[in-house]
C-alpha positions as CSV (number, residue, x, y, z in Angstrom):
1,M,117.5,82.0,70.9
2,G,120.4,80.5,72.8
3,N,122.0,84.0,73.0
4,Q,118.7,85.3,74.4
5,Q,118.8,82.7,77.2
6,S,122.4,83.7,78.0
7,H,121.4,87.3,78.1
8,T,118.7,86.5,80.7
9,S,121.3,84.7,82.8
10,D,123.7,87.6,82.6
11,R,121.0,90.0,83.8
12,F,120.1,87.9,86.9
13,P,122.9,89.1,89.2
14,Q,121.8,92.8,88.5
15,F,118.4,92.5,90.1
16,L,119.7,89.9,92.6
17,N,121.7,92.7,94.1
18,H,118.5,94.5,95.0
19,L,117.2,91.6,97.1
20,T,118.1,90.6,100.7
21,S,120.0,87.4,101.3
22,S,116.8,85.7,102.6
23,E,114.8,86.9,99.6
24,R,117.5,85.3,97.3
25,V,117.2,82.1,99.2
26,A,113.4,82.1,98.9
27,L,113.5,82.7,95.2
28,R,115.9,79.8,94.7
29,L,113.6,77.5,96.7
30,A,110.6,78.7,94.7
31,F,112.4,78.0,91.4
32,P,115.0,75.2,92.1
33,V,115.3,73.8,88.5
34,D,116.2,75.5,85.3
35,N,113.3,74.4,83.1
36,I,109.9,74.6,84.6
37,S,106.6,73.6,83.0
38,R,103.2,75.2,83.5
39,E,102.1,72.2,85.6
40,E,105.2,72.4,87.8
41,L,104.7,76.1,88.3
42,A,101.1,75.6,89.4
43,Q,102.1,72.8,91.8
44,R,104.7,75.0,93.5
45,L,102.0,77.6,94.4
46,P,100.1,77.0,97.7
47,G,96.9,74.9,97.3
48,H,94.8,77.5,99.1
49,L,95.2,80.0,96.3
50,A,92.0,80.6,94.2
51,P,92.3,78.9,90.8
52,L,91.8,82.3,89.2
53,L,94.8,83.8,91.0
54,R,97.0,80.7,90.5
55,D,96.3,80.6,86.7
56,S,97.0,84.4,86.4
57,L,100.4,84.2,88.1
58,V,101.4,81.1,86.2
59,S,100.4,82.6,82.9
60,Y,102.2,85.8,83.7
61,I,105.5,84.0,84.5
62,L,105.2,81.9,81.3
63,S,104.5,85.0,79.3
64,R,107.8,86.4,80.3
65,S,109.5,83.2,79.0
66,F,107.5,83.4,75.7
67,K,108.9,86.9,75.1
68,D,112.4,85.5,75.5
69,N,111.9,82.2,73.6
70,P,108.5,81.7,71.8
71,A,109.5,78.2,70.8
72,T,109.4,76.7,74.3
73,P,106.4,76.2,76.6
74,N,108.6,76.1,79.7
75,V,110.3,78.8,81.7
76,S,113.9,79.1,82.9
77,K,114.4,79.7,86.6
78,F,116.2,83.0,85.9
79,T,113.2,84.2,83.8
80,A,110.8,83.2,86.5
81,M,112.9,85.0,89.2
82,A,113.0,88.1,87.0
83,A,109.2,88.0,86.6
84,V,108.8,88.0,90.3
85,Y,111.3,90.8,90.8
86,S,109.6,93.0,88.1
87,L,106.3,92.6,89.9
88,S,107.5,93.1,93.4
89,K,110.9,95.0,93.7
90,S,111.4,97.0,90.6
91,T,110.5,100.7,90.0
92,L,106.9,101.8,90.2
93,N,106.5,102.1,86.4
94,E,108.0,98.7,85.9
95,K,105.7,97.2,88.5
96,A,102.8,98.7,86.7
97,D,103.9,97.2,83.4
98,A,104.4,93.9,85.1
99,F,100.9,94.0,86.7
100,Y,99.4,94.7,83.3
101,D,101.1,91.6,82.0
102,V,99.5,89.6,84.9
103,F,96.1,91.1,83.9
104,S,96.5,90.6,80.2
105,S,97.6,87.0,80.8
106,S,94.4,86.3,82.7
107,N,90.9,85.6,81.5
108,A,89.5,87.3,84.7
109,S,88.2,90.8,85.0
110,L,90.3,93.4,86.8
111,E,87.7,93.4,89.6
112,Q,88.0,89.6,90.1
113,L,91.8,89.8,90.0
114,V,92.0,92.6,92.6
115,K,89.5,90.9,94.8
116,E,91.5,87.6,94.9
117,I,94.8,89.4,95.5
118,T,93.2,91.4,98.3
119,R,91.6,88.3,99.9
120,T,94.8,86.3,100.0
121,A,97.1,89.2,101.0
122,V,94.9,90.2,104.0
123,Q,94.7,86.5,105.1
124,Y,98.6,86.4,105.1
125,W,98.7,89.8,106.8
126,F,96.3,88.8,109.6
127,Q,98.5,85.9,110.5
128,G,100.7,88.4,112.3
129,S,97.9,89.1,114.8
130,D,98.3,85.7,116.5
131,L,94.5,85.4,116.3
132,P,92.5,82.8,114.3
133,W,90.7,84.0,111.1
134,P,87.1,85.1,112.0
135,T,84.5,82.6,110.9
136,D,81.7,85.0,109.9
137,T,81.9,84.3,106.2
138,N,79.1,86.7,105.2
139,H,80.5,89.6,107.1
140,N,84.0,88.9,105.7
141,D,82.8,88.7,102.1
142,A,80.7,91.8,102.3
143,C,83.7,93.8,103.7
144,L,86.0,92.3,101.0
145,D,83.6,93.5,98.4
146,R,83.7,97.0,99.9
147,L,87.5,97.1,100.1
148,T,87.8,95.8,96.5
149,H,85.5,98.6,95.3
150,Q,87.5,101.2,97.3
151,L,90.7,100.1,95.7
152,L,89.2,100.3,92.2
153,V,87.9,103.8,92.6
154,A,90.6,105.2,94.9
155,S,92.4,107.0,92.1
156,S,89.1,108.8,91.2
157,A,88.6,110.2,94.8
158,T,88.4,113.9,95.2
159,S,91.5,115.4,96.9
160,Y,91.1,117.2,100.3
161,D,92.0,120.5,98.8
162,D,89.2,120.3,96.3
163,F,86.6,118.8,98.7
164,L,84.1,121.7,98.1
165,F,84.0,120.9,94.4
166,E,82.7,117.9,92.4
167,S,85.4,115.5,91.3
168,P,86.3,116.1,87.6
169,T,86.3,112.3,87.1
170,A,82.9,111.7,88.6
171,N,81.2,111.4,85.2
172,T,83.6,108.7,84.1
173,L,83.5,106.6,87.3
174,N,80.7,104.4,86.2
175,G,82.4,103.7,82.8
176,W,85.6,102.8,84.6
177,L,83.8,100.4,87.0
178,D,82.1,98.8,84.0
179,A,85.5,98.3,82.4
180,T,86.9,96.7,85.6
181,R,84.2,94.0,85.3
182,A,84.9,93.2,81.6
183,F,86.5,89.8,80.8
184,S,89.3,89.2,78.3
185,S,87.0,88.8,75.3
186,E,85.2,92.1,75.8
187,K,86.3,95.3,74.1
188,S,85.6,97.5,77.1
189,R,88.4,95.8,79.0
190,P,90.9,98.4,80.5
191,S,93.9,99.3,78.2
192,H,97.5,99.1,79.1
193,S,97.5,102.9,79.9
194,D,94.4,102.5,82.0
195,I,95.9,99.8,84.1
196,N,99.2,101.7,84.5
197,R,97.4,104.9,85.5
198,W,95.2,103.1,88.1
199,F,98.1,101.0,89.5
200,I,100.4,104.0,90.0
201,A,97.6,106.0,91.7
202,T,96.6,103.2,94.1
203,P,99.4,102.6,96.7
204,T,97.2,100.5,99.0
205,F,96.9,97.9,96.2
206,Q,100.6,98.0,95.5
207,H,101.1,97.2,99.2
208,L,98.7,94.3,99.1
209,L,100.4,92.9,96.0
210,G,103.7,93.2,97.8
211,I,102.4,91.2,100.8
212,L,101.1,88.5,98.5
213,L,104.3,88.1,96.5
214,S,106.5,88.2,99.6
215,H,104.6,85.2,101.1
216,L,104.5,83.3,97.8
217,F,108.1,83.9,96.6
218,L,110.3,86.0,98.9
219,I,110.0,84.7,102.5
220,P,111.9,81.4,103.2
221,P,109.5,79.0,105.0
222,S,112.2,78.0,107.5
223,A,113.5,81.5,108.3
224,P,110.7,84.1,108.1
225,P,111.7,87.7,109.1
226,P,110.8,88.9,112.6
227,L,107.3,90.3,112.9
228,S,108.8,93.3,114.8
229,G,110.2,94.5,111.5
230,L,107.1,93.7,109.4
231,R,104.5,95.3,111.6
232,P,105.5,99.0,111.4
233,L,105.5,98.6,107.6
234,N,102.0,97.0,107.8
235,F,103.3,93.8,106.2
236,A,102.0,91.9,109.2
237,A,99.1,92.7,111.4
238,P,99.7,94.2,114.9
239,Q,99.8,91.7,117.7
240,I,96.2,91.8,118.8
241,T,95.2,91.0,122.4
242,P,92.1,88.7,122.0
243,P,89.3,88.9,121.4
244,F,89.1,90.6,117.9
245,S,86.6,93.2,117.1
246,D,82.9,92.6,117.0
247,I,82.4,95.6,114.6
248,V,84.9,95.2,111.8
249,T,86.6,92.4,109.9
250,P,90.3,91.8,109.1
251,F,89.7,93.4,105.7
252,S,88.6,96.8,107.1
253,Y,91.1,96.5,110.0
254,Y,93.9,96.1,107.4
255,F,92.8,99.3,105.6
256,L,92.5,101.3,108.8
257,N,95.8,100.0,110.1
258,H,97.4,101.0,106.8
259,H,96.5,104.6,107.5
260,L,97.9,104.6,111.1
261,P,101.4,106.0,111.7
262,P,104.1,103.3,111.9
263,D,104.4,103.6,115.7
264,C,100.7,102.7,116.0
265,R,101.0,99.4,114.2
266,V,102.8,97.2,116.7
267,S,100.4,96.1,119.4
268,H,96.6,96.7,119.7
269,T,94.4,96.1,122.6
270,R,90.6,96.6,122.9
271,I,90.2,98.8,126.0
272,F,86.5,99.4,125.7
273,S,83.5,97.6,124.3
274,S,80.0,98.7,125.0
275,R,78.9,95.0,124.4
276,F,81.0,93.9,127.3
277,N,81.6,97.0,129.4
278,G,78.1,98.5,129.1
279,T,76.9,101.9,128.0
280,S,78.2,103.9,130.9
281,W,79.8,107.2,129.9
282,Q,81.9,107.0,133.1
283,A,83.3,103.6,132.1
284,F,83.9,104.9,128.6
285,T,85.9,108.0,129.6
286,D,87.8,106.1,132.3
287,S,88.9,103.7,129.6
288,I,90.2,106.3,127.2
289,L,91.6,109.2,129.3
290,D,95.4,109.6,129.2
291,R,95.9,106.2,127.6
292,G,97.6,107.0,124.3
293,S,96.6,106.8,120.6
294,T,93.2,105.2,120.0
295,L,91.0,103.9,117.3
296,L,87.3,104.6,117.9
297,L,84.8,102.3,116.2
298,V,81.1,103.1,116.1
299,R,78.1,101.3,114.7
300,D,74.8,103.1,114.7
301,K,71.2,101.7,114.8
302,N,71.1,101.9,110.9
303,G,74.0,99.5,110.6
304,H,76.5,102.1,109.4
305,V,80.0,101.7,110.8
306,F,82.4,104.7,111.1
307,G,84.8,106.2,113.6
308,A,88.0,108.1,114.2
309,F,91.7,107.8,115.0
310,A,93.1,110.1,117.6
311,Y,96.9,110.2,117.9
312,Q,97.1,112.4,121.0
313,D,95.8,111.2,124.4
314,W,92.2,111.9,125.2
315,E,92.1,114.7,127.8
316,M,89.2,116.6,129.3
317,K,89.5,120.2,127.9
318,P,87.1,123.0,127.1
319,K,88.5,123.5,123.6
320,F,89.8,121.6,120.6
321,Y,93.3,120.1,120.5
322,G,94.9,117.2,118.7
323,D,97.2,116.3,115.8
324,A,97.0,116.3,112.0
325,K,97.7,112.6,112.2
326,N,94.1,112.1,113.2
327,F,91.5,110.9,110.7
328,L,87.9,110.1,110.4
329,F,86.7,107.0,108.5
330,T,83.7,105.0,107.3
331,V,83.7,101.2,107.0
332,S,80.1,100.5,106.0
333,P,78.4,101.0,103.6
334,E,81.6,102.3,102.1
335,I,85.2,102.1,103.3
336,Q,87.1,105.4,103.2
337,V,89.6,107.4,105.3
338,Y,89.5,111.2,105.7
339,P,92.8,112.6,107.0
340,G,93.2,115.8,109.0
341,G,93.8,118.9,106.9
342,T,95.1,122.4,107.5
343,V,91.8,124.5,107.3
344,N,91.7,124.5,111.1
345,N,93.1,122.6,114.1
346,N,89.8,121.3,115.5
347,Y,91.1,117.7,115.6
348,Q,89.5,116.4,118.8
349,Y,87.5,117.5,121.8
350,L,86.4,115.8,125.1
351,N,84.5,117.6,127.8
352,F,81.8,116.7,130.4
353,D,80.2,117.8,133.6
354,T,79.9,121.4,132.5
355,Q,76.8,123.5,131.8
356,S,78.2,126.0,129.3
357,L,79.9,123.7,126.8
358,P,78.9,120.6,124.8
359,N,79.4,117.5,126.9
360,G,80.7,114.6,125.0
361,L,83.5,113.5,122.6
362,G,83.9,115.1,119.2
363,L,86.3,115.4,116.2
364,G,86.4,118.0,113.5
365,G,84.1,120.9,112.6
366,Q,83.1,123.2,115.4
367,L,81.2,123.1,118.7
368,D,77.7,121.6,118.1
369,Y,78.7,120.9,114.5
370,F,81.2,118.1,114.8
371,G,82.5,115.8,112.0
372,L,81.8,113.1,114.5
373,W,80.2,113.5,117.9
374,I,79.1,111.2,120.7
375,A,77.1,112.8,123.4
376,S,77.7,112.1,127.1
377,D,74.5,110.2,127.4
378,F,76.4,107.6,125.3
379,E,73.3,107.1,123.3
380,H,73.1,109.9,120.8
381,G,75.5,111.4,118.3
382,H,75.8,113.4,115.2
383,S,77.9,113.9,112.1
384,R,77.1,117.4,110.7
385,A,79.1,118.1,107.6
386,A,77.5,120.4,105.0
387,P,78.8,119.5,102.5
388,R,82.1,118.4,104.2
389,C,83.7,118.6,107.6
390,S,86.1,121.6,107.5
391,T,88.7,119.8,109.5
392,Y,88.8,116.4,107.8
393,G,87.1,116.9,104.5
394,S,84.7,114.1,105.4
395,P,81.1,113.9,104.3
396,R,78.3,112.9,106.8
397,L,79.5,109.6,108.2
398,A,76.0,108.3,109.2
399,V,72.9,108.0,107.1
400,N,71.4,111.1,108.9
401,E,73.0,114.0,110.7
402,D,71.8,112.7,114.0
403,F,72.2,109.0,114.9
404,V,71.6,106.6,117.7
405,V,74.6,104.6,118.9
406,D,74.3,100.8,118.7
407,E,77.8,99.7,119.7
408,V,81.2,101.3,120.4
409,E,84.7,99.9,120.6
410,V,88.0,101.7,121.5
411,W,91.3,100.1,120.6
412,L,94.6,101.3,122.1
413,V,97.1,101.3,119.3
414,R,100.0,103.2,121.0
415,P,100.0,103.4,124.8
416,T,101.4,106.5,126.4
417,I,103.9,105.7,129.2
418,K,103.2,108.1,132.1
419,D,104.0,108.3,135.8
420,L,100.6,107.5,137.4
421,D,101.6,109.4,140.5
422,L,101.5,112.6,138.5
423,L,98.0,112.1,137.2
424,P,95.1,113.6,139.1
425,P,92.4,111.1,140.3
426,K,89.9,110.6,137.5
427,G,87.0,111.7,139.8
428,K,88.7,115.1,140.4
429,R,89.3,116.1,136.8
430,S,87.8,119.3,135.5
431,A,88.1,121.4,132.4
432,L,88.4,124.4,134.8
433,D,91.7,123.1,136.2
434,H,93.4,124.7,133.2
435,A,93.4,128.5,133.7
436,E,94.6,129.3,130.2
437,D,91.7,127.3,128.7
438,V,89.2,129.2,130.9
439,A,90.7,132.5,129.7
440,F,90.5,131.4,126.1
441,L,86.8,130.6,126.4
442,E,85.9,133.8,128.2
443,M,87.7,135.8,125.6
444,G,85.4,134.1,123.1
445,G,82.3,135.4,125.0
446,R,81.4,132.2,126.9
447,K,80.4,132.8,130.5
448,M,81.9,130.2,132.7
449,Y,79.3,129.8,135.4
450,S,80.9,126.6,136.7
451,K,84.0,128.7,137.3
452,E,82.2,130.9,139.8
453,V,81.1,127.8,141.7
454,K,84.6,126.4,141.6
455,E,86.0,129.8,142.9
456,Q,83.4,129.9,145.7
457,D,84.4,126.3,146.7
458,A,88.0,127.3,146.7
459,R,87.3,130.4,148.9
460,E,85.3,128.3,151.3
461,D,88.2,125.7,151.5
462,R,90.7,128.5,152.2
463,E,88.5,130.0,154.9
464,R,88.0,126.6,156.5
465,E,91.8,126.1,156.5
466,L,92.4,129.5,158.1
467,E,89.8,128.8,160.8
468,E,91.4,125.5,161.6
469,C,94.8,127.3,161.9
470,R,93.3,129.8,164.4
471,V,92.0,127.0,166.5
């Protein structure tokens, strides 16, 4: 047994080399003595941790010591450090095995364990926003439940390429969910292979676990790393200009932010809110045109929350444009993201003040059959996907194809730096200012009646200028 302890000590420098100097300092502060009891381990963890989570982590660390030396109820500092390393910094398969040890050391169900890890990790994450934690407990708890459910079933989701077909795992989903709710004494509890398979297939949970372990063991309290380095990795929330959203909670905002490109995770500002800016289409479009990457949040009159991310600037054009970085999403009653695919390039569309084209904002699908559409009356919208949106692979986002808008927010997540002197006045914009777009539409058989009016106006302007020159 003495040789086993020496073997553990010899191994410590090997994994120590994979840590940064600040992480090594933090680990030494977390485990400063060589022989640590269960009570001492529990006392070294923050008091705000749920008892379920604290007991699970303590039991996991002690279980690693028991494997090395079954005769002692305590754990050496090297074994404790190695336990943290295995769970946070080792290979993916080793992390999966370590998480199974956490799970098997706990009396809690997998659902309970995932929920408490998610709750605590998102609270740590949101500290990076510089905003206080929202106090609407019921709203927060409901969204935490939805995020926990999403994490548990994410590995069973149908891939985009197969979105026209039923998921082959659909028949086993209910059985898996029942297993995630089983306690340690129940036979239906997930097996080692079940946990490993789920963990490896759920990168968002891996990320949340990494946030939790970093704050508990790997960040020195006196010298935390700069937020500028953590935010692009989504280890800290973007700096959020107050106030926070009235539509989503930190739990759903974490999930949406996790799917944004890294250059869209640094600083977020709400640039439009129908609650405060009113329901004017003009105010809405003035807020979003030529601003940068945006996150659109919509709540309909049925209480469903959904929206879209647009990486490219919103511009008024008579045709689709955009980027495959775009995605559609739902937040309530389920939380899910639907990334852009390669079936077509109909990523985003914005047009208004025309008679021959749909007037409003849309993403995905085709004209009049958008994956998400908000009409220019700023009251009505639709989500027409049968069975899925061809661009994003998303189902219908609202309870019905047509919905009534209740509230809208737009968040600027990556501002575009432009020379304002080069931009046309917002009141002078027209889809017909782009000759190549007009030609494209006319080739498709659309008669551009507004074009004739515009050409007549141009001729009258030229005649007026010539007359003034003669005088």
